[in-house]
C-alpha positions as CSV (number, residue, x, y, z in Angstrom):
1,M,161.7,121.8,-63.8
2,A,163.4,125.2,-66.1
3,T,165.7,124.4,-69.2
4,I,169.4,125.4,-69.4
5,E,167.9,127.8,-72.6
6,E,164.8,129.0,-70.5
7,L,167.2,129.7,-67.2
8,E,170.2,131.3,-69.6
9,A,167.2,133.4,-70.9
10,E,166.5,134.1,-67.4
11,N,169.6,134.9,-66.7
12,A,170.2,137.5,-69.4
13,T,166.9,139.4,-68.8
14,L,168.1,139.5,-64.7
15,K,171.8,140.7,-66.4
16,A,170.2,143.5,-68.2
17,D,167.9,144.6,-65.8
18,L,170.7,144.7,-63.4
19,A,172.7,146.6,-66.1
20,A,169.9,148.5,-66.4
21,K,169.4,150.0,-62.4
22,A,172.9,149.9,-62.2
23,A,172.8,152.3,-64.8
24,R,169.6,154.4,-62.7
25,I,172.1,153.9,-59.7
26,K,175.1,155.6,-61.5
27,E,172.8,158.5,-62.7
28,V,171.1,159.3,-59.8
29,N,174.8,159.2,-57.7
30,D,175.7,161.9,-60.6
31,E,172.4,164.1,-59.9
32,A,172.9,163.8,-56.1
33,K,176.4,164.6,-56.7
34,G,175.1,167.8,-58.6
35,H,172.8,168.6,-55.9
36,R,175.7,168.4,-54.0
37,L,177.7,170.9,-55.9
38,N,175.0,172.8,-56.2
39,A,174.3,173.4,-52.7
40,D,177.9,173.5,-51.9
41,N,178.1,176.7,-54.4
42,F,174.3,177.9,-52.9
43,R,175.7,177.8,-49.6
44,T,179.4,179.5,-50.4
45,Q,177.2,182.2,-51.7
46,A,175.1,182.1,-49.0
47,D,178.3,182.6,-46.6
48,E,179.6,185.5,-48.9
49,H,176.0,187.4,-48.7
50,K,175.9,186.8,-45.0
51,T,179.5,188.3,-45.2
52,A,179.0,191.0,-46.8
53,A,175.2,192.2,-45.1
54,E,177.5,191.9,-41.6
55,R,179.9,194.5,-43.4
56,A,177.5,196.6,-44.9
57,R,175.9,196.5,-41.5
58,A,178.8,197.7,-39.2
59,E,180.0,200.3,-41.9
60,A,176.2,201.8,-41.7
61,E,175.9,201.5,-38.2
62,A,179.5,203.4,-37.7
63,K,178.2,205.9,-40.2
64,I,175.4,206.6,-37.9
65,A,177.1,206.5,-34.8
66,E,179.5,209.6,-36.9
67,A,176.6,211.1,-38.3
68,N,174.8,211.4,-34.5
69,A,178.2,212.7,-32.5
70,K,178.5,215.1,-35.0
71,A,175.0,216.1,-34.7
72,A,175.8,216.3,-31.2
73,E,178.5,217.9,-31.8
74,T,176.7,220.4,-33.9
75,M,174.0,220.8,-31.2
76,T,176.6,221.7,-28.4
77,K,178.0,224.6,-30.2
78,A,174.5,225.7,-31.6
79,Q,173.4,226.1,-28.2
80,E,176.5,227.3,-26.8
81,R,176.2,230.3,-29.5
82,A,172.4,230.5,-28.7
83,V,173.7,231.2,-25.0
84,T,176.6,233.3,-26.0
85,A,174.3,235.6,-28.5
86,D,171.9,236.1,-24.7
87,L,175.2,236.8,-22.6
88,K,175.8,239.4,-25.1
89,V,172.6,240.8,-25.6
90,A,172.7,241.2,-21.6
91,A,176.2,242.7,-21.9
92,R,175.4,245.3,-24.3
93,E,171.9,245.9,-21.8
94,A,173.9,245.9,-18.7
95,G,176.2,248.9,-20.6
96,A,179.5,246.6,-21.1
97,V,182.3,248.9,-22.9
98,D,184.0,245.5,-24.4
99,I,181.4,242.9,-24.5
100,S,184.2,240.3,-25.1
101,D,186.4,241.0,-21.8
102,A,183.4,240.8,-20.4
103,L,182.0,237.5,-21.0
104,K,185.5,236.2,-20.6
105,L,185.3,237.1,-17.1
106,L,181.6,236.0,-16.5
107,D,181.4,232.9,-14.6
108,R,179.9,230.7,-17.0
109,S,179.7,227.7,-14.2
110,K,176.7,229.8,-12.7
111,L,174.8,230.0,-15.4
112,K,170.8,228.5,-15.4
113,I,169.9,227.7,-19.1
114,N,166.1,226.6,-19.5
115,D,164.7,224.2,-21.5
116,D,164.1,226.6,-24.5
117,G,168.2,227.2,-23.9
118,D,167.9,231.0,-23.1
119,V,170.0,231.8,-20.4
120,E,167.9,232.7,-17.0
121,N,170.0,234.2,-14.8
122,A,172.1,236.3,-17.3
123,A,171.4,240.1,-15.8
124,E,172.1,238.8,-12.5
125,L,175.6,237.5,-13.3
126,L,176.8,240.9,-15.2
127,A,175.3,242.9,-12.1
128,E,177.7,240.4,-9.7
129,L,180.9,241.3,-12.5
130,K,179.5,245.1,-12.7
131,K,179.9,245.0,-8.8
132,A,183.1,243.3,-9.0
133,K,184.9,245.0,-12.0
134,P,183.4,248.5,-12.7
135,Y,185.7,249.4,-15.3
136,L,184.0,246.8,-17.7
137,F,181.2,249.0,-17.7
138,G,180.2,252.8,-18.8
139,D,176.8,254.2,-20.0
140,A,174.6,251.2,-21.6
141,K,174.1,253.5,-24.5
142,T,177.2,253.8,-25.6
143,S,180.3,251.2,-26.0
144,S,182.8,254.0,-25.4
145,T,182.7,256.8,-22.0
146,A,185.1,259.2,-24.7
147,E,183.6,261.6,-25.6
148,P,184.6,262.0,-30.0
149,P,186.6,264.6,-31.4
150,R,185.2,267.7,-32.6
151,P,185.6,268.9,-36.2
152,K,187.9,271.8,-36.2
153,A,186.9,274.9,-38.3
154,G,187.3,274.2,-42.2
155,D,187.2,271.2,-41.7
156,G,185.0,269.0,-43.7
157,K,185.3,270.1,-46.8
158,K,185.8,267.7,-49.6
159,A,189.3,267.6,-52.2
160,T,186.2,267.9,-55.2
161,E,185.1,271.0,-53.6
162,M,188.4,272.3,-53.1
163,T,190.6,274.8,-56.1
164,K,193.8,273.4,-56.8
165,E,195.5,275.9,-54.7
166,E,193.5,274.9,-51.8
167,Y,194.2,271.4,-52.7
168,A,198.1,271.5,-52.9
169,A,197.3,273.9,-49.5
170,A,195.6,271.6,-47.5
171,R,197.8,268.2,-49.1
172,A,200.8,270.1,-48.4
173,A,199.4,271.0,-44.6
174,M,198.4,266.9,-44.2
175,L,202.0,265.9,-45.4
176,G,203.7,268.8,-43.1
177,R,205.6,271.1,-45.7
178,R,204.1,274.0,-45.2
């Protein structure tokens, strides 16, 4: 049997061992608490990054949609300008006196546009318009059916070519002071 001193020594050793193990448990718990705090911090940062990424993705998608809409609008305008240009050429060839009036009265719902964006039936539509509204068309070589005015005799002399007396007389005649 063990003596009291031996038991007390063994008890002291066990207490010291228990105190060391309790200190180690506290140390491990503190370390675990630090890891939990770090994990919470990392989780919070990850959530913030995820939110920022989602926001950036939404902004990028909105900008892409806006750019696509602008591109579609620009393409539509460009196609409309190309069609108008084709119609202007055809109207000029058909002898339209006032091309803008002719194009305003042209029935654009009947236009046939090919895959290249060219108007296939512009001449036919303008021929129909010419039958319906012949006053819009004149000689295909000119933009007006009226004759240009003929110069008067004596016209055409420049002021720099006139003498002072000729200039004074011409000026008075022009102002009606004869």
